[in-house]
C-alpha positions as MATLAB code, in Angstrom:
seq = 'MKTKTYLILFWTPRILCLLFSVFISLFALDVFQENSGLWKTTLALLIHLIPAFLIIIVLILSWKWEWVGGITFILLGILYIILMPNHPAWWIFIAGPLFLISIFFFAGWFYKKKLINESSKK';
ca = [
       0.000    0.000    0.000;
       2.852    2.382    0.801;
       4.339    1.936   -2.653;
       1.001    2.602   -4.352;
       0.491    5.777   -2.319;
       3.989    6.935   -3.168;
       3.436    6.252   -6.884;
       0.258    8.322   -6.814;
       2.053   11.143   -5.000;
       4.966   10.851   -7.428;
       3.031   10.953  -10.696;
       0.107   13.255   -9.865;
       2.046   16.548   -9.677;
       4.079   15.687  -12.761;
       1.018   14.895  -14.860;
      -0.829   17.958  -13.541;
       2.199   20.073  -14.369;
       2.285   18.803  -17.960;
      -1.461   19.391  -18.338;
      -1.132   22.887  -16.892;
       1.701   23.616  -19.304;
      -0.520   22.606  -22.216;
      -3.347   24.747  -20.810;
      -1.082   27.791  -20.513;
       0.226   27.159  -24.037;
      -3.280   27.517  -25.424;
      -3.175   31.222  -24.610;
      -0.295   31.612  -27.067;
      -2.533   30.693  -29.986;
      -3.967   34.194  -30.128;
      -0.846   35.356  -31.999;
      -2.239   33.722  -35.133;
      -5.165   36.155  -35.182;
      -2.799   39.005  -35.895;
      -1.972   39.143  -39.570;
       1.748   39.670  -39.082;
       4.514   38.185  -41.118;
       6.140   34.842  -40.455;
       8.991   36.198  -38.321;
       6.823   38.481  -36.210;
       4.330   35.689  -35.615;
       7.099   33.244  -34.698;
       8.667   35.719  -32.299;
       5.294   36.523  -30.728;
       4.559   32.808  -30.334;
       7.890   32.185  -28.619;
       7.321   35.118  -26.276;
       3.816   33.895  -25.424;
       5.200   30.410  -24.708;
       7.713   31.633  -22.100;
       5.394   30.734  -19.158;
       4.952   27.202  -20.510;
       8.726   26.850  -20.987;
       9.251   28.097  -17.430;
       6.820   25.507  -16.083;
       8.577   22.729  -18.006;
      11.975   23.840  -16.672;
      10.631   23.801  -13.113;
       9.128   20.361  -13.758;
      12.499   19.051  -14.926;
      14.147   20.333  -11.742;
      11.273   19.045   -9.603;
      11.474   15.568  -11.046;
      14.395   14.817   -8.769;
      14.000   17.475   -6.082;
      10.297   17.678   -5.226;
      10.827   20.493   -2.731;
      11.936   22.709   -5.644;
       8.546   22.173   -7.287;
       6.714   22.753   -4.040;
       8.412   26.068   -3.397;
       8.514   27.308   -7.000;
       4.902   26.565   -7.883;
       3.602   28.222   -4.735;
       5.754   31.275   -5.505;
       4.488   31.340   -9.116;
       0.903   31.244   -7.828;
       1.561   34.113   -5.436;
       3.353   36.060   -8.168;
       0.380   35.627  -10.493;
      -2.016   36.918   -7.834;
       0.231   39.927   -7.197;
       0.563   40.713  -10.913;
      -3.165   40.300  -11.635;
      -4.919   41.892   -8.641;
      -7.935   43.067  -10.663;
      -8.861   39.589  -11.937;
      -9.687   37.399   -8.922;
     -11.808   35.066  -11.050;
      -8.728   34.183  -13.079;
      -6.862   33.215   -9.920;
      -8.877   30.003   -9.754;
      -7.758   28.880  -13.197;
      -4.130   30.020  -13.082;
      -2.959   30.288   -9.462;
      -5.250   27.486   -8.230;
      -3.583   24.712  -10.260;
      -0.156   26.084   -9.332;
      -1.028   25.816   -5.640;
      -2.445   22.313   -6.156;
       0.698   21.161   -7.965;
       2.783   22.638   -5.149;
       0.787   20.748   -2.530;
       1.280   17.460   -4.377;
       5.030   18.036   -4.755;
       5.346   18.782   -1.038;
       3.210   15.732   -0.152;
       5.385   13.491   -2.317;
       8.540   14.934   -0.804;
       7.337   14.459    2.788;
       6.029   10.970    2.077;
       9.318    9.934    0.464;
      11.238   11.215    3.494;
       8.881    9.238    5.739;
       9.443    6.047    3.718;
      13.215    6.531    3.828;
      13.126    7.060    7.606;
      10.979    3.964    8.111;
      13.216    1.787    5.960;
      16.375    2.997    7.719;
      14.899    2.017   11.101;
      14.471   -1.618   10.038;
];
């Protein structure tokens, strides 16, 4: 049972992070509505994808060090709330998943430490 719980706590934040990255990437599609040239559209797309790239970079770091994901995603959620104070309804869809991912990374980190402590006592 302990292994199954750990697997759930291991994979849930990683899958949620990938799904959130895809969700954030959808906002970059609005650059195609502007009738700019190829280079301007490509540059605009890359700029709009910076948040998704940032999330993927944090996920890569968090894959090994879950505490990095826990801290970073909670800070990103707080940063979003600070930068968008006039849109509290958006907080649910942007900051909410970041906080949820952070909670799962912290839970996985604490549970792994607990499993390591229990196995070292045997």
